[in-house]
C-alpha positions as CSV (number, residue, x, y, z in Angstrom):
1,X,14.1,10.0,-10.3
2,X,12.8,10.4,-13.8
3,X,10.2,8.1,-15.2
4,X,11.3,5.8,-18.0
5,X,9.3,6.3,-21.2
6,X,8.0,2.7,-21.4
7,X,6.9,2.4,-17.8
8,X,3.1,2.5,-17.4
9,X,2.4,0.2,-14.5
10,X,2.0,1.2,-10.9
11,X,4.4,-0.3,-8.4
12,X,4.4,-0.4,-4.6
13,X,7.0,1.6,-2.5
14,X,9.5,-0.5,-0.7
15,X,9.2,-1.3,3.0
16,X,11.7,1.4,4.2
17,X,9.9,4.0,2.0
18,X,6.5,3.0,3.5
19,X,7.9,3.3,7.0
20,X,9.1,6.8,6.1
21,X,5.7,7.8,4.6
22,X,3.9,6.5,7.7
23,X,6.2,8.5,10.0
24,X,5.7,11.7,8.0
25,X,1.9,11.2,8.1
26,X,2.1,10.7,11.9
27,X,4.1,14.0,12.4
28,X,2.7,16.3,9.7
29,X,-0.6,14.8,8.5
30,X,0.6,14.9,4.9
31,X,3.3,13.0,3.1
32,X,5.7,13.5,0.2
33,X,7.3,10.9,-2.1
34,X,10.6,9.7,-0.7
35,X,12.0,9.4,-4.3
36,X,11.0,12.6,-6.0
37,X,9.5,14.8,-3.3
38,X,6.1,15.3,-4.9
39,X,3.1,15.4,-2.6
40,X,1.3,12.0,-2.4
41,X,-2.3,12.1,-3.6
42,X,-4.9,10.0,-1.7
43,X,-7.0,7.6,-3.6
44,X,-10.2,6.3,-2.0
45,X,-9.9,2.6,-3.1
46,X,-6.7,0.5,-3.0
47,X,-5.3,-1.3,-5.9
48,X,-4.9,-4.3,-3.6
49,X,-8.6,-4.8,-2.9
50,X,-8.7,-8.1,-4.7
51,X,-6.1,-9.4,-2.2
52,X,-7.8,-8.1,0.9
53,X,-10.0,-10.3,3.0
54,X,-13.7,-9.5,3.4
55,X,-14.3,-6.5,5.7
56,X,-10.9,-4.9,5.2
57,X,-10.8,-1.4,3.7
58,X,-7.9,0.4,2.2
59,X,-6.8,3.5,0.4
60,X,-3.7,4.4,-1.6
61,X,-1.3,7.3,-1.5
62,X,-0.1,7.8,-5.1
63,X,3.0,9.6,-6.5
64,X,2.0,10.4,-10.0
65,X,5.6,11.3,-11.0
66,X,7.2,8.0,-10.0
67,X,4.0,5.9,-10.6
68,X,4.4,4.3,-7.2
69,X,1.8,3.9,-4.4
70,X,1.6,3.1,-0.7
71,X,-1.4,1.1,0.3
72,X,-2.9,1.8,3.8
73,X,-5.2,-1.0,5.0
74,X,-7.7,-0.9,7.9
75,X,-8.5,-4.4,9.2
76,X,-11.5,-5.4,11.3
77,X,-11.5,-8.4,13.7
78,X,-13.2,-10.5,11.1
79,X,-10.8,-9.6,8.3
80,X,-7.8,-10.5,10.5
81,X,-9.4,-13.8,11.3
82,X,-9.9,-14.6,7.6
83,X,-6.3,-13.5,6.9
84,X,-5.0,-15.9,9.6
85,X,-7.1,-18.7,8.1
86,X,-5.7,-18.1,4.6
87,X,-2.1,-18.3,6.0
88,X,-3.0,-21.5,7.9
89,X,-4.4,-23.0,4.7
90,X,-1.4,-22.0,2.7
91,X,0.9,-23.6,5.3
92,X,-1.1,-26.8,5.4
93,X,-1.0,-27.0,1.6
94,X,2.8,-26.5,1.6
95,X,3.4,-29.2,4.2
């Protein structure tokens, strides 16, 4: 899929594409873009680090041709606890 000339932002892959990437990583150890077939390049920091709770670490797999990324997040017990607290607080505020 060709990149439109005005597109400069990075976007996330969709959920079905992410599942395909994870399956390919589990089988082969490397992954390719489900849209254009280019190999995905690993990035040491994730673009979503501002959204992650304290203690969680992440990395991105980037397709430079499509300007899409797949974020892989590794949670600790503490970061999962903070994530659940955030969701509880959001639910309480909505109610």
